N, C-alpha and C positions, 0 to 999 in steps of 0.2 A: 656116547661122547667121552673123551677121553678126561678124566678128573686131575686138575692141576694141584699142585700143593706147591707152596714156598718152601726152599730149603734154607733153614737160617745158617748160611755159611760164607765168607770172604772167599773162601779157599778154591778155586777153580779147579785144581787136583780133584778135591772129594766129589767135586760135581760131576767131571767126567766120569769118575769112579763109579759112582751111585747111578748115573745114567745108563752106563754100559750091563749094570746089573737089571736095572728097572726095564729096560728096553721101551716099548711101546706100550706099556700097562698103563703107565700114569705120566703126566707131563709134569716134568722137576722144574721150577724156574727157582735161577738163583736169586742171590740179594740183588746182584747189579741188574740182573734183566728184569727184576719188578721195583727197578728205581729207588731201592733203599741203599744208602751209603752211610754206614754205622758201623763201628766195632763193638761188638757186645762184649762186656766185660765177663770176665771168667772165674770170679772171684772166692770159689767155693773148694773143699777140699775132697770131692768127690765127683767121679764122671755123671754120675744121676744128677746130682743137683745142678753142675755147670750145663748140661744137656737140656735140663727143664728151664733155667734161665733164659737161654737163648731163644727156646720156643715160644716161652711166655712173652720175651720182649718183643718178637716179629708179630705175634698174635694179637697185643695191644695196638700194636701201630695199624694192623692191615685188617682186623678183624676175620682173616681167612683161614682154612685148614692150611696147616703148616709142620715141619717138623724141625729138628736139629739133632747134631749129634755131637757126642765128646768121645775123642779115643785117646787112649794112654797105652806106653809101652811101659810093662811091669816088670822088673827084672828080679828073679827070686835072690840074689846074693846082695842086693842094694835095698832089701826089704822093701820091694815094690816101687821104688824110683825108676826111673823120673815120673811115672804114673800119671797124675792129674796135672802136673806141671810140665808135660812132655814138649810141647812147642816152646815153653820159654826155661828148658831146662839150664840152658847157658846164659840166660839173660833176657830181657822183656823184648829183643830184637827180632826173635823167633829165628834165629839163624841155624839151621838145622847142622850144618857143615861143624859149628860150634858145639852144638848139642852133642853130636857124635864124637868127638873129638873128647868131652869131657866124658862121656858114656863109657868109650874105652879106656880112659884114664882110669876112671873109678871102678873098672872090672879088671884091671892088669893083674891084680893079686889074687884074682878068684881063680879056682878050676870051675866052679859051679859057673855055667853060662846060660842055664835054663831061664827063659824069658815068656812073656805072652802079651800080643796086643788085644785090648779090650775096649770094644765099642758099645757104648750106649746110645740109644735114640730116644726121642721124647717127640710125640706125636701129638699134636692136639687137633683133633677132629669134633667138629659141631662142639666146640668150648669144654671139652673134655681130655685129660691128659692120659696118654699110653705110655709104658714103656717097654722097650725091647733091648735085648744083649746077645752080643755076638764075642766069640773068643778064639783065638788062635793061637794055639801055643808053639815054641819053636826054641831057636837057641841064636846068641849073640857070639858071631864070628870076628877073629880079631883086626879083620883090615876089610875094608870097603871093596864090595864087589858089585858092576852092574851099572848101567846109568839112567835105567828107567824109574818109575816110582817118584816118591817123594819122600820127606823124613828120613826115619829110620830105614827105611828098605834095603838100603845097601850093606849092612849089616845083620841082617834077621832073615835067619834061614827056617822057615815053618817045618814042623815035624811032616816028614813022608817026603820032603824033597831034598835035593843036593843044593839048588840054588837059592840066591836071595831072592826077596821080591823085587830087589831093582832089577835082577837079570830076568825075570819073567817078562812077557807079553801082558796086556791087561787079562784077555782070556785065562792064561796059566794063574795069574795071581787069584782072580777069582774062583781058582777051585779049592783054594785055603783060607780066604779072606775073612778076616774078623766082622767087617763090614758088610761083603755079602751076607754073611750069616745073619747079621740083625736086620739087615733089609729084606732078606727072604722072610725073617718072622713078621715084619710089617706088612709087607705085600700081601702074605697069608692072611693076615688079619683084615688088611682092607678089602679083601676079596670077598670076605664071608659079609662085608656091609656094603658092596657094589649097587646094590640096587638103591640104597639111601643116599648114597654120595650124590651131591648137588656142586 
């Protein structure tokens, strides 16, 4: 029997991406599919704390195994910004076009375009929390390229590629993805406990 986990997010792009990584190993249930209609606050200053908050909220609501993730784009020349505020960099509307405009404006005078995406996953399994992290290093380019992906994907080129994430298919992106690296740690961990999952 395939084990099910509630994924504590309202972002369908993230659900699709994680399902493409996990395949048929586990059944990933989005909040919408679970009938949960809430926007979980992200009040903290670190990705770890925000990821933990989201998984705790859903676990308290459902008492089921669940996980959440928080991802930030960390830019060297901006001392790690936008970081934990990546989705709300230009305001609470979560408008990624506006976020990218602000990012490129803030980077305009900087020659250092180094950046990294970092994903932290919080898993609550049998009432205990486990944390996993994935990082993808790359650079921020000067203009948007590509129509795929979401968020900052059109301006981020991962190390080892000449394409932005937004120019890649899902399979191509998964070769570099910070989210895939974190999910691989998660699935490797879960496989060790496979016989005990219910």
